[in-house]
C-alpha positions as CSV (number, residue, x, y, z in Angstrom):
1,M,20.1,-11.9,17.8
2,R,18.9,-8.4,17.1
3,V,17.5,-8.3,13.6
4,R,16.5,-5.2,11.6
5,L,14.1,-5.8,8.7
6,E,13.4,-3.2,6.1
7,T,11.4,-3.3,2.8
8,L,10.5,-1.1,-0.1
9,G,8.0,-1.4,-2.9
10,C,4.9,-3.5,-3.3
11,R,2.6,-5.3,-1.0
12,L,4.2,-8.6,-2.0
13,N,7.5,-7.3,-0.6
14,I,5.7,-6.4,2.6
15,G,4.2,-9.9,2.8
16,E,7.6,-11.5,2.3
17,V,9.2,-9.5,5.1
18,E,6.3,-10.2,7.4
19,A,6.8,-13.9,6.8
20,M,10.5,-13.5,7.6
21,A,9.6,-11.6,10.8
22,R,7.4,-14.4,12.0
23,Q,10.1,-17.1,11.2
24,L,12.7,-15.1,13.0
25,A,10.5,-14.4,16.0
26,C,9.5,-18.1,16.3
27,A,13.3,-19.0,16.2
28,G,13.9,-16.7,19.3
29,H,15.4,-13.7,17.6
30,R,14.4,-10.2,18.4
31,L,13.3,-7.7,15.7
32,V,14.5,-4.2,16.4
33,P,13.2,-0.8,15.1
34,P,15.2,2.0,13.7
35,G,17.4,3.6,16.3
36,E,18.3,0.4,18.0
37,T,21.6,-1.4,17.2
38,A,21.2,-4.6,15.2
39,D,23.4,-7.6,14.8
40,L,21.9,-8.4,11.4
41,C,20.1,-6.2,8.8
42,V,18.0,-7.5,6.0
43,L,16.7,-5.2,3.2
44,N,14.0,-6.5,0.8
45,S,14.7,-4.1,-2.2
46,C,12.7,-2.8,-5.1
47,T,13.6,-1.7,-8.6
48,V,10.2,-1.2,-10.3
49,T,11.3,2.5,-11.1
50,A,14.6,4.3,-11.1
51,S,13.4,6.1,-8.0
52,A,12.8,2.8,-6.2
53,A,16.3,1.6,-7.1
54,R,17.8,4.8,-5.7
55,K,15.8,4.4,-2.5
56,S,17.1,0.8,-2.2
57,R,20.7,2.0,-2.5
58,H,20.2,4.9,-0.1
59,L,18.6,2.6,2.5
60,L,21.4,0.1,2.1
61,H,24.0,2.8,2.9
62,Q,21.8,4.1,5.8
63,L,21.7,0.6,7.3
64,R,25.5,0.2,7.0
65,R,26.2,3.6,8.6
66,A,23.8,3.0,11.5
67,N,25.0,-0.6,12.1
68,P,28.7,-0.8,11.1
69,N,29.3,-4.1,12.9
70,A,26.2,-5.8,11.7
71,A,25.9,-8.4,8.8
72,L,24.1,-6.7,6.0
73,V,21.9,-8.9,3.7
74,L,20.1,-7.7,0.6
75,T,17.4,-9.5,-1.3
76,G,14.5,-8.4,-3.6
77,C,14.3,-7.2,-7.2
78,Y,17.1,-4.6,-7.0
79,A,19.4,-7.3,-5.6
80,E,18.4,-9.7,-8.3
81,L,19.2,-7.2,-11.2
82,Q,22.2,-5.4,-9.7
83,P,24.0,-8.0,-7.5
84,D,27.6,-6.7,-8.2
85,R,26.6,-3.1,-7.5
86,V,25.0,-4.2,-4.3
87,R,28.1,-5.9,-3.1
88,L,30.2,-2.8,-3.9
89,A,27.7,-0.9,-1.7
90,G,28.6,-3.0,1.3
91,A,26.2,-5.9,1.3
92,D,27.7,-9.0,3.0
93,L,25.3,-11.4,1.3
94,V,23.0,-11.1,-1.7
95,V,20.0,-13.5,-1.9
96,G,18.1,-13.7,-5.2
97,N,14.4,-13.8,-5.5
98,A,14.4,-17.5,-6.2
99,D,15.8,-18.2,-2.8
100,K,14.0,-15.4,-0.9
101,D,11.5,-17.8,0.7
102,R,14.4,-19.7,2.2
103,L,16.2,-16.6,3.4
104,V,16.1,-17.5,7.1
105,Q,17.4,-21.0,6.4
106,I,20.2,-19.6,4.3
107,L,21.2,-17.1,7.0
108,E,21.4,-20.0,9.5
109,E,23.4,-22.1,7.1
110,R,25.9,-19.2,6.5
111,G,26.3,-18.7,10.3
112,L,24.7,-15.2,10.1
113,L,21.9,-16.3,12.6
114,T,23.3,-17.7,15.8
115,D,22.6,-18.0,19.5
116,A,18.8,-17.9,19.2
117,D,16.8,-17.9,22.4
118,P,15.6,-21.5,22.9
119,V,12.2,-20.3,24.0
120,P,10.5,-18.4,21.2
121,D,8.5,-15.4,22.2
122,V,6.5,-14.2,19.2
123,D,4.6,-11.7,21.3
124,A,7.8,-9.9,22.2
125,S,8.8,-9.5,18.6
126,P,6.4,-7.5,16.5
127,T,7.7,-6.8,13.1
128,P,8.5,-3.1,12.6
129,V,7.6,-3.2,8.9
130,A,3.9,-3.7,9.3
131,A,1.5,-0.9,10.2
132,G,-0.8,-3.1,12.1
133,W,0.8,-6.0,13.9
134,R,-1.7,-8.8,14.4
135,T,-4.3,-6.7,12.4
136,R,-3.7,-7.0,8.7
137,A,-1.4,-9.5,7.1
138,F,-0.1,-9.6,3.5
139,V,-0.2,-13.2,2.3
140,K,2.0,-14.2,-0.7
141,V,0.0,-16.5,-2.9
142,Q,1.9,-16.2,-6.1
143,D,5.2,-15.0,-7.5
144,G,6.5,-14.1,-10.9
145,C,4.7,-12.8,-14.0
146,D,4.0,-14.1,-17.5
147,N,3.0,-10.7,-18.9
148,R,5.4,-8.8,-21.1
149,C,4.4,-5.2,-20.6
150,A,6.8,-3.0,-22.5
151,F,7.8,-0.8,-19.5
152,C,8.2,-3.5,-16.7
153,I,11.4,-5.0,-15.4
154,V,9.7,-7.1,-12.8
155,T,9.2,-10.1,-15.1
156,V,13.0,-10.2,-15.5
157,A,13.5,-9.8,-11.7
158,R,10.9,-12.3,-10.6
159,G,10.7,-14.9,-13.4
160,A,7.7,-16.8,-14.6
161,S,4.4,-17.0,-12.7
162,R,4.3,-19.6,-9.9
163,S,1.4,-20.4,-7.7
164,R,1.6,-21.5,-4.0
165,P,-0.3,-24.6,-3.2
166,A,-3.8,-23.7,-2.0
167,E,-3.5,-25.9,1.1
168,D,-0.4,-24.0,2.2
169,I,-2.2,-20.7,1.8
170,V,-5.2,-21.9,3.7
171,R,-3.0,-23.3,6.5
172,Q,-1.2,-19.9,6.8
173,I,-4.4,-18.0,7.0
174,R,-5.7,-20.4,9.7
175,E,-2.5,-19.7,11.6
176,L,-2.8,-16.0,11.2
177,T,-6.4,-16.0,12.3
178,A,-5.4,-18.1,15.4
179,E,-2.7,-15.5,16.2
180,G,-5.3,-12.7,16.1
181,Y,-5.1,-11.3,12.6
182,R,-8.5,-10.0,11.4
183,E,-7.6,-9.2,7.8
184,A,-5.5,-10.9,5.1
185,V,-4.5,-9.3,1.8
186,L,-3.8,-11.8,-0.9
187,S,-0.7,-10.6,-2.7
188,G,1.4,-11.5,-5.8
189,V,3.3,-10.1,-8.6
190,H,0.5,-11.2,-11.0
191,L,-2.2,-12.1,-8.5
192,G,-4.9,-12.7,-11.2
193,S,-2.8,-15.4,-12.8
194,Y,-3.0,-17.6,-9.6
195,G,-3.6,-21.2,-10.7
196,H,-2.9,-20.6,-14.4
197,D,0.3,-22.6,-14.1
198,L,-1.8,-25.4,-12.6
199,G,-4.3,-25.3,-15.4
200,Q,-7.0,-23.3,-13.6
201,R,-8.1,-20.2,-15.5
202,D,-10.4,-19.3,-12.5
203,G,-7.7,-20.2,-10.0
204,L,-8.0,-16.9,-8.0
205,S,-11.8,-17.3,-7.6
206,R,-11.3,-20.9,-6.5
207,L,-8.7,-19.9,-4.0
208,V,-10.9,-17.2,-2.5
209,R,-13.9,-19.6,-2.2
210,R,-11.7,-22.2,-0.5
211,I,-10.4,-19.6,2.0
212,L,-13.9,-18.5,2.8
213,A,-15.0,-22.2,3.3
214,E,-12.1,-23.4,5.3
215,T,-11.0,-20.5,7.5
216,E,-12.7,-18.1,9.9
217,L,-10.8,-15.1,8.8
218,P,-13.1,-12.1,9.2
219,R,-11.8,-9.9,6.4
220,L,-10.2,-10.9,3.1
221,R,-8.9,-8.3,0.7
222,L,-7.3,-8.7,-2.8
223,S,-4.3,-6.7,-4.0
224,S,-3.8,-5.6,-7.6
225,V,-5.6,-7.7,-10.2
226,E,-4.9,-7.3,-14.0
227,P,-8.1,-6.5,-15.9
228,W,-7.8,-9.4,-18.3
229,D,-7.5,-12.0,-15.5
230,L,-11.1,-11.8,-14.1
231,D,-13.2,-14.9,-14.8
232,D,-17.0,-14.8,-15.4
233,G,-17.8,-15.6,-11.7
234,F,-15.3,-13.3,-10.2
235,F,-17.7,-10.6,-9.1
236,E,-19.9,-13.1,-7.3
237,L,-17.2,-13.3,-4.7
238,F,-18.2,-9.9,-3.3
239,S,-21.6,-11.2,-2.3
240,D,-19.8,-12.6,0.8
241,P,-19.3,-9.8,3.3
242,R,-15.9,-11.2,4.3
243,V,-14.6,-10.3,0.8
244,L,-13.9,-6.6,1.1
245,P,-15.3,-4.2,-1.6
246,H,-12.0,-2.9,-2.9
247,L,-10.6,-3.7,-6.3
248,H,-7.3,-2.4,-7.7
249,L,-7.3,-2.6,-11.5
250,P,-4.0,-1.3,-12.9
251,L,-5.0,0.6,-16.0
252,Q,-1.7,2.5,-16.8
253,S,-3.4,4.5,-19.5
254,G,-6.9,5.4,-20.7
255,C,-5.8,5.7,-24.3
256,D,-5.9,2.6,-26.5
257,T,-3.1,3.6,-28.7
258,T,-0.8,4.0,-25.7
259,L,-2.0,0.7,-24.2
260,R,-1.0,-1.1,-27.4
261,R,2.5,0.4,-27.3
262,M,2.7,-0.7,-23.6
263,A,1.7,-4.2,-24.7
264,R,-1.2,-4.1,-22.2
265,R,-3.8,-6.8,-23.0
266,T,-6.8,-4.7,-22.5
267,T,-8.7,-1.6,-23.9
268,A,-10.2,1.3,-22.1
269,S,-13.7,0.1,-23.0
270,Q,-13.0,-3.3,-21.6
271,V,-11.8,-1.7,-18.3
272,S,-14.9,0.5,-18.3
273,A,-17.1,-2.6,-18.5
274,L,-15.2,-4.2,-15.6
275,I,-15.6,-1.0,-13.5
276,A,-19.4,-1.1,-14.1
277,A,-19.6,-4.8,-13.1
278,A,-17.5,-4.2,-10.0
279,R,-19.8,-1.3,-8.8
280,A,-22.9,-3.4,-9.6
281,A,-21.5,-6.2,-7.4
282,H,-21.2,-3.9,-4.4
283,S,-22.6,-0.4,-3.8
284,W,-19.5,0.5,-1.7
285,M,-17.0,-0.8,-4.2
286,A,-13.7,1.2,-4.3
287,V,-12.1,0.8,-7.7
288,T,-8.5,2.1,-7.7
289,T,-5.9,2.1,-10.4
290,D,-2.3,2.8,-11.5
291,V,-1.7,5.5,-14.1
292,M,1.5,6.1,-16.0
293,V,2.2,9.4,-17.8
294,A,4.9,10.3,-20.4
295,F,5.3,6.8,-21.8
296,P,7.5,6.9,-24.9
297,G,5.6,8.4,-27.8
298,E,2.7,9.7,-25.7
299,T,1.4,12.7,-27.6
300,E,-0.6,15.5,-26.1
301,E,-3.8,14.1,-27.7
302,E,-3.1,10.7,-26.2
303,F,-2.5,12.1,-22.7
304,E,-5.8,14.1,-23.0
305,E,-7.6,11.0,-24.0
306,S,-6.2,9.1,-21.1
307,F,-7.0,12.0,-18.7
308,S,-10.6,12.2,-19.9
309,F,-11.2,8.5,-19.6
310,I,-9.8,8.4,-16.0
311,E,-11.9,11.4,-15.1
312,R,-15.1,9.7,-16.4
313,A,-14.3,6.4,-14.7
314,S,-14.2,8.2,-11.3
315,F,-11.7,6.0,-9.6
316,A,-11.6,6.1,-5.9
317,R,-7.8,6.6,-5.9
318,L,-5.0,6.9,-8.4
319,H,-1.4,5.8,-8.1
320,V,0.3,8.2,-10.5
321,F,3.8,7.9,-11.7
322,R,6.0,9.1,-14.5
323,Y,7.5,6.6,-17.0
324,S,10.9,5.5,-15.7
325,V,13.4,4.0,-18.1
326,R,14.3,0.4,-17.1
327,V,17.2,-1.0,-19.1
328,G,16.3,-4.4,-20.5
329,T,12.7,-3.6,-21.3
330,P,11.3,-2.9,-24.8
331,A,10.2,0.6,-23.8
332,A,13.8,1.6,-23.1
333,R,14.5,1.2,-26.8
334,M,11.4,3.1,-28.0
335,P,11.7,6.4,-29.7
336,G,9.6,9.5,-28.8
337,R,11.0,10.2,-25.2
338,V,8.7,12.8,-23.7
339,D,10.4,16.0,-22.6
340,S,11.0,16.2,-18.8
341,A,9.1,19.5,-18.4
342,V,6.1,18.1,-20.3
343,A,6.2,14.9,-18.2
344,T,6.3,16.9,-15.0
345,S,3.2,18.9,-16.1
346,R,1.3,15.8,-17.1
347,S,2.1,14.2,-13.8
348,R,1.0,17.2,-11.8
349,R,-2.3,17.4,-13.7
350,M,-3.0,13.7,-13.1
351,H,-2.1,14.0,-9.4
352,E,-4.5,16.9,-9.1
353,L,-7.2,14.8,-10.8
354,G,-6.5,11.9,-8.4
355,A,-6.8,14.2,-5.4
356,R,-10.2,15.4,-6.7
357,L,-11.5,12.0,-7.4
358,E,-10.5,10.7,-4.1
359,E,-12.2,13.6,-2.3
360,E,-15.4,13.0,-4.3
361,Y,-15.3,9.3,-3.4
362,K,-14.8,10.0,0.3
363,R,-17.7,12.5,0.4
364,R,-20.1,9.8,-0.8
365,F,-19.8,8.1,2.6
366,L,-19.9,11.1,5.0
367,G,-22.8,10.7,7.3
368,R,-22.8,7.0,7.0
369,R,-21.4,4.3,9.3
370,A,-18.7,1.8,8.4
371,R,-17.0,-0.9,10.3
372,V,-13.4,0.2,10.9
373,L,-10.5,-2.1,11.8
374,W,-8.1,-0.1,13.9
375,E,-4.4,-0.6,13.2
376,D,-2.3,1.8,15.2
377,A,-2.3,5.0,17.2
378,E,0.0,7.9,18.1
379,P,-0.1,10.5,20.9
380,Y,-2.3,13.5,20.0
381,G,-2.9,16.3,22.4
382,L,-3.8,14.7,25.7
383,G,-5.1,11.5,24.1
384,L,-4.5,9.2,21.1
385,R,-5.2,9.5,17.4
386,W,-6.1,6.1,16.0
387,S,-5.9,5.0,12.3
388,G,-7.8,2.2,10.6
389,L,-9.4,1.1,7.4
390,T,-13.0,0.6,6.3
391,P,-13.8,-2.4,4.1
392,N,-13.7,-0.2,1.1
393,Y,-10.2,1.1,1.9
394,L,-11.0,4.5,3.4
395,R,-8.4,5.5,5.9
396,V,-10.2,6.7,9.0
397,L,-8.8,8.7,12.0
398,T,-10.4,9.1,15.4
399,E,-9.3,10.6,18.7
400,T,-9.7,8.8,22.0
401,P,-8.7,9.5,25.6
402,A,-5.2,8.3,26.7
403,G,-5.2,4.7,27.7
404,T,-8.0,3.7,25.3
405,N,-7.0,0.5,23.4
406,L,-8.7,0.1,19.9
407,L,-5.8,-2.0,18.5
408,N,-7.3,-4.7,16.3
409,A,-10.8,-3.8,17.3
410,S,-13.5,-3.6,14.6
411,T,-16.0,-0.9,15.5
412,E,-19.0,0.7,13.9
413,T,-17.8,4.2,13.1
414,E,-19.6,7.3,12.0
415,L,-17.8,8.9,9.0
416,L,-17.9,12.7,9.7
417,Q,-15.5,14.8,7.8
418,A,-13.2,14.4,4.8
419,M,-9.6,15.5,5.4
420,P,-6.3,15.0,3.4
421,G,-5.7,11.3,2.9
422,A,-8.4,10.2,5.4
423,V,-11.8,10.6,6.9
424,L,-12.4,11.8,10.4
425,G,-14.6,9.2,12.3
426,F,-16.4,8.9,15.5
427,V,-16.8,5.8,17.6
428,P,-19.9,6.2,19.8
429,G,-18.9,5.9,23.5
430,V,-15.2,5.9,22.7
431,S,-14.1,8.9,20.6
432,I,-13.6,12.4,21.9
433,Q,-16.1,14.4,19.8
434,S,-15.2,17.8,21.2
435,T,-11.8,17.8,19.6
436,F,-13.1,17.4,16.0
437,A,-12.4,20.3,13.7
438,A,-16.0,20.3,12.5
439,P,-19.4,19.2,13.8
440,P,-20.8,15.8,12.6
441,F,-21.8,15.8,8.9
442,V,-25.5,16.0,8.2
443,R,-26.6,14.4,4.9
444,S,-29.0,16.4,2.8
445,A,-32.1,14.7,1.5
């Protein structure tokens, strides 16, 4: 069958859809991209913000219009919280998060997956949802969350924290490595709580050490880790070059008063100490974060305190978003809703700060070399423009002659010039240097 997979939201959602894609491909089904008619459409939805919920509904309607005769299946957090609304929008089947890992089996049981090719051909069925097929895989190691942050609906949608058995994760990473993947991203709703339900307070560190010891995966990256979950030996992990120097610590606010209202289990000073420890562990460490503005009751003084802390912390990248009311959360009942115009102004200022900090971080590495894992390419002029990632999560672009194949190659690359959202790089002997907008960067003494 021709199957269209779509996903919105977090890296965990991406990892779940990639797992579905592999199962479908191994069963002989063909994954189709946008523009090609499908027999079955599956949407892994998101509802972390009101905007994400709207996007989920919009994409659901798009899939129905583009594939009027296809079976339409919805899963994910929006489907979990609004199943009746989803059915009214035209979904033929709604699968809750608790059954998501069995989705392919459920589709077969319901007769929505039929007439599979008896000879699977995984190579002919790359998933359209991943930027780098056979390059970077998102591996789900944990689901659910035991935190009770005042603004978050995900705990309701995903349930309590649950850890996958380590042997299953190691087996999956071995399989991915054998298939040609060069990087895996450990993902979860509350990744840092991995192993807590098994009585292991240092469960994530144990898991990383086991992956390093029992697999030959070249690059291992961690997704978001809550600041209060890091054990005493956590930063020792980065002494192994296979553990990539990128740490996403979701801060939400740099103001302690706001953090307390959010029911976040940390303070700005504690996060500051973690940032210092992270940078001491690896000189290239990229520390990125999430920042929320206009949380209920946030005063101008609180915003300025948060802004100043984030500026001093010099994060490599900010993910900025305005507070979004989620019915069913404590914050939805809090007084002191911030005026929309004020919220917009604060969001704009924080975005501008994020752009400046990102630019400053990128410029630290101009004139240096980094090993880039190339993920994909698009036509550019008479050649190709390739896109890849450094270990410390810098997006790098380079131009090559047509016919050059850098896909899944890991090359030493000169970092030459900062540009919006990326760094221009040069691969000796491969890149077309003459097309660069500026000459190679020369570092001053």
